[in-house]
PALORO-448965 format. One record per residue: residue number from 1; residue in one letter; chain; x, z, y of N, C-alpha, C in turn. Coordinates in steps of 0.05 Angstrom, whole numbers, plus 5000, padded with zeros to 4 digits. Example, Ala and Ser with C-alpha at 12.3 -4.5 7.8 and 13.67 -1.06 7.14 Angstrom:
+-----+------+-----+------+------+------+------+------+------+------+------+------+
! seq ! type ! mol !  nxx !  nzz !  nyy ! caxx ! cazz ! cayy !  cxx !  czz !  cyy !
+-----+------+-----+------+------+------+------+------+------+------+------+------+
!   1 !    A !   A ! 5264 ! 5156 ! 4886 ! 5246 ! 5156 ! 4910 ! 5264 ! 5156 ! 4934 !
!   2 !    S !   A ! 5257 ! 5142 ! 4955 ! 5273 ! 5143 ! 4979 ! 5258 ! 5157 ! 5001 !
+-----+------+-----+------+------+------+------+------+------+------+------+------+
END
This chain:
+-----+------+-----+------+------+------+------+------+------+------+------+------+
! seq ! type ! mol !  nxx !  nzz !  nyy ! caxx ! cazz ! cayy !  cxx !  czz !  cyy !
+-----+------+-----+------+------+------+------+------+------+------+------+------+
!   1 !    X !   A ! 1567 ! 9836 ! 3367 ! 1546 ! 9816 ! 3381 ! 1548 ! 9812 ! 3404 !
!   2 !    X !   A ! 1549 ! 9830 ! 3426 ! 1548 ! 9836 ! 3447 ! 1578 ! 9813 ! 3463 !
!   3 !    X !   A ! 1599 ! 9818 ! 3450 ! 1624 ! 9797 ! 3453 ! 1619 ! 9774 ! 3452 !
!   4 !    X !   A ! 1610 ! 9767 ! 3427 ! 1606 ! 9742 ! 3415 ! 1586 ! 9725 ! 3440 !
!   5 !    X !   A ! 1568 ! 9741 ! 3443 ! 1543 ! 9730 ! 3463 ! 1558 ! 9723 ! 3491 !
!   6 !    X !   A ! 1572 ! 9738 ! 3501 ! 1583 ! 9732 ! 3523 ! 1603 ! 9708 ! 3524 !
!   7 !    X !   A ! 1621 ! 9709 ! 3503 ! 1634 ! 9687 ! 3502 ! 1622 ! 9658 ! 3498 !
!   8 !    X !   A ! 1598 ! 9661 ! 3479 ! 1579 ! 9636 ! 3479 ! 1576 ! 9621 ! 3502 !
!   9 !    X !   A ! 1560 ! 9649 ! 3515 ! 1546 ! 9640 ! 3542 ! 1568 ! 9628 ! 3560 !
!  10 !    X !   A ! 1595 ! 9639 ! 3561 ! 1610 ! 9634 ! 3581 ! 1625 ! 9600 ! 3574 !
!  11 !    X !   A ! 1625 ! 9594 ! 3546 ! 1635 ! 9568 ! 3539 ! 1614 ! 9550 ! 3546 !
!  12 !    X !   A ! 1583 ! 9560 ! 3543 ! 1560 ! 9537 ! 3547 ! 1563 ! 9538 ! 3575 !
!  13 !    X !   A ! 1559 ! 9555 ! 3590 ! 1563 ! 9552 ! 3622 ! 1588 ! 9538 ! 3632 !
!  14 !    X !   A ! 1613 ! 9535 ! 3622 ! 1631 ! 9520 ! 3628 ! 1628 ! 9491 ! 3619 !
!  15 !    X !   A ! 1616 ! 9482 ! 3596 ! 1610 ! 9454 ! 3588 ! 1586 ! 9449 ! 3603 !
!  16 !    X !   A ! 1570 ! 9460 ! 3611 ! 1542 ! 9456 ! 3627 ! 1558 ! 9449 ! 3656 !
!  17 !    X !   A ! 1574 ! 9466 ! 3660 ! 1587 ! 9450 ! 3689 ! 1600 ! 9432 ! 3690 !
!  18 !    X !   A ! 1611 ! 9426 ! 3671 ! 1633 ! 9402 ! 3672 ! 1609 ! 9378 ! 3669 !
!  19 !    X !   A ! 1586 ! 9380 ! 3657 ! 1570 ! 9360 ! 3652 ! 1559 ! 9351 ! 3676 !
!  20 !    X !   A ! 1549 ! 9373 ! 3695 ! 1539 ! 9378 ! 3722 ! 1558 ! 9359 ! 3736 !
!  21 !    X !   A ! 1583 ! 9366 ! 3741 ! 1603 ! 9359 ! 3755 ! 1604 ! 9325 ! 3750 !
!  22 !    X !   A ! 1607 ! 9319 ! 3724 ! 1609 ! 9288 ! 3721 ! 1589 ! 9273 ! 3734 !
!  23 !    X !   A ! 1560 ! 9285 ! 3722 ! 1532 ! 9269 ! 3737 ! 1539 ! 9270 ! 3767 !
!  24 !    X !   A ! 1550 ! 9287 ! 3782 ! 1549 ! 9289 ! 3813 ! 1573 ! 9271 ! 3817 !
!  25 !    X !   A ! 1594 ! 9271 ! 3807 ! 1623 ! 9248 ! 3820 ! 1608 ! 9225 ! 3809 !
!  26 !    X !   A ! 1594 ! 9218 ! 3788 ! 1585 ! 9191 ! 3783 ! 1564 ! 9178 ! 3801 !
!  27 !    X !   A ! 1547 ! 9197 ! 3810 ! 1526 ! 9192 ! 3829 ! 1541 ! 9190 ! 3856 !
!  28 !    X !   A ! 1562 ! 9203 ! 3859 ! 1577 ! 9200 ! 3891 ! 1585 ! 9171 ! 3892 !
!  29 !    X !   A ! 1599 ! 9167 ! 3867 ! 1614 ! 9143 ! 3866 ! 1597 ! 9120 ! 3873 !
!  30 !    X !   A ! 1576 ! 9116 ! 3859 ! 1560 ! 9097 ! 3863 ! 1545 ! 9095 ! 3888 !
!  31 !    X !   A ! 1543 ! 9116 ! 3896 ! 1532 ! 9120 ! 3929 ! 1552 ! 9108 ! 3944 !
!  32 !    X !   A ! 1577 ! 9116 ! 3942 ! 1601 ! 9106 ! 3963 ! 1602 ! 9076 ! 3958 !
!  33 !    X !   A ! 1599 ! 9066 ! 3936 ! 1598 ! 9034 ! 3930 ! 1578 ! 9020 ! 3942 !
!  34 !    X !   A ! 1553 ! 9033 ! 3940 ! 1534 ! 9015 ! 3954 ! 1531 ! 9018 ! 3983 !
!  35 !    X !   A ! 1544 ! 9041 ! 3993 ! 1548 ! 9040 ! 4025 ! 1570 ! 9018 ! 4035 !
!  36 !    X !   A ! 1592 ! 9014 ! 4011 ! 1616 ! 8992 ! 4020 ! 1603 ! 8962 ! 4021 !
!  37 !    X !   A ! 1583 ! 8964 ! 3999 ! 1570 ! 8932 ! 3996 ! 1552 ! 8929 ! 4022 !
!  38 !    X !   A ! 1536 ! 8951 ! 4032 ! 1525 ! 8946 ! 4054 ! 1540 ! 8937 ! 4084 !
!  39 !    X !   A ! 1563 ! 8948 ! 4082 ! 1579 ! 8945 ! 4104 ! 1579 ! 8967 ! 4123 !
+-----+------+-----+------+------+------+------+------+------+------+------+------+
END
Protein backbone atom coordinates (compact mmCIF):
# COMPACT_ATOMS: atom_id res chain seq x y z
CA UNK A 1 0.00 0.00 0.00
CA UNK A 2 2.86 2.37 0.81
CA UNK A 3 4.45 1.88 -2.62
CA UNK A 4 1.12 2.24 -4.43
CA UNK A 5 0.47 5.47 -2.53
CA UNK A 6 3.87 6.85 -3.54
CA UNK A 7 3.30 5.92 -7.19
CA UNK A 8 -0.16 7.51 -7.16
CA UNK A 9 1.16 10.65 -5.51
CA UNK A 10 4.02 10.85 -8.02
CA UNK A 11 1.68 10.46 -10.99
CA UNK A 12 -0.76 13.03 -9.55
CA UNK A 13 2.07 15.51 -8.94
CA UNK A 14 3.35 15.01 -12.50
CA UNK A 15 -0.11 15.60 -14.01
CA UNK A 16 -0.67 18.63 -11.76
CA UNK A 17 2.73 20.07 -12.77
CA UNK A 18 1.85 19.62 -16.46
CA UNK A 19 -1.46 21.43 -15.99
CA UNK A 20 0.23 24.30 -14.11
CA UNK A 21 2.93 24.58 -16.80
CA UNK A 22 0.25 24.69 -19.50
CA UNK A 23 -1.63 27.47 -17.71
CA UNK A 24 1.57 29.50 -17.20
CA UNK A 25 2.67 29.13 -20.85
CA UNK A 26 -0.80 30.09 -22.10
CA UNK A 27 -0.88 33.12 -19.78
CA UNK A 28 2.64 34.14 -20.83
CA UNK A 29 1.71 33.86 -24.52
CA UNK A 30 -1.35 36.11 -24.14
CA UNK A 31 0.71 38.56 -22.11
CA UNK A 32 3.38 38.75 -24.81
CA UNK A 33 0.68 39.17 -27.47
CA UNK A 34 -0.89 42.07 -25.57
CA UNK A 35 2.53 43.69 -25.28
CA UNK A 36 3.04 43.37 -29.05
CA UNK A 37 -0.38 44.95 -29.75
CA UNK A 38 0.45 48.00 -27.63
CA UNK A 39 3.77 48.40 -29.41
